[in-house]
Every structure is written in structure tokens, then in C-alpha cells.
N, C-alpha and C positions, 0 to 999 in steps of 0.2 A: 119149786123154784123160780114161780115171777113174783116172791118179795127180797129174791136177792137183786143184788145191782151187780153191774157189768164187772168191777173187780172180784167181788164175791162169786160170782160165776165161772171165772176164771181157777180160781181157788178148790170152789167148789168140784170142778172140772178135774184138775191136777190131784185131787184128794181121791180120787177113783180110780178105778182099776180098767177102764172104760175106753176108750180110744176116743182122739176130740170126734172124730168124724162120728161116731154114735149118739157122744153127749150130745153136737149139734143137730140130729136127725130127731131127736129125743125132745129137744127143745124148743124146733119147729112145730113138730106134734103139739105139744104144751102150749106154744104161741098161738096155734091155732084153737087150738082148746077153749083156750081164756079169753080169746077174740069172742067166739061166739058166744061162751057164757055173758062177757063184761057188754061188750060190744066194743065195735070196732075201735071205738072215735073215747075209748076207756084210757083210763093210767094204766091200769093194769095187762091191757093191750099193749101201752106202749114199752111197758117196763120189759112186759115178753117179749118183743119183740129188739128190743136194745141187748137183753140176754144174749140169743141169737149170734147179732152181727158182734157182740163182742167176741165170744167164743168163735165165732168166722174171723176175726183182725187176729186172736192167738192160732189161726190152725197156719195164718199166711205167715207169720213172724215165727213160728217155730220153723217151717219152711224156709223161708227166707235163715235163718239162722244154723240149718244142717250145713256142715261143713262139707264139701268138693275136694276130695282126694286128689292131688294133681301125678302124674303118671310117673313122676322121683318117687313119691309117696306112695304108690303101688309096688313097684320097684322094690323098693327097701323093705317092705312087710314080707316080700318073697326072699329077699335076698341080705339078709339085713346086714353081714359082711363085707358085702359088692366095696370096693375103695369110694364110688360117687357117696355109701350111704354112713362113712365112719362121722363122726363127729369128736372134736378135736377142739381141747378147754387151752387159749393162751393164756 
């Protein structure tokens, strides 16, 4: 995965069945191994850690994008026919 850029890393993650946390852990392990093989100042090491950073950023964006239900939305899921939950077209 170290040959991928950050955007490709996100696409790579989205095409897999693993969670983003699992993908991040795998990327960290791979980055450490790459840095041991290539050296801490190598381009491969930098790319590997860049991939980790991009995946962590994607995780943060996903967390922000999650919609939190309001109490009214929760109530309307339980009681969809309640007056408060009816939607009228004018």
C-alpha cells in the first residue's frame, strides 16, 4: 500500500470490507515496517505515514458526518402517526 497516495488510500479503504480502524492499524504496521526497511528519512517512509494520516483524517470526517438524531426524530420513529410527526404539503 505504500505506493498509493493519500486519495488512493481512501478509495482503497472504501472498497474493502474492513473497518477504517482496522485499515489504520494495518497502515501503521506497514508504515513501521517500511521505515525499518527503507530508513526513517526515505521517501517510502514518508509516503507510508502520509497514508496513515489520510486514513485518520477520513475517520475524523466520517465521525463528523454522522447525523445525531434529535429527541423529536427519535419520538417520531417510535410514534410515526403522532400529531407532532405528521408532515403536511401545502
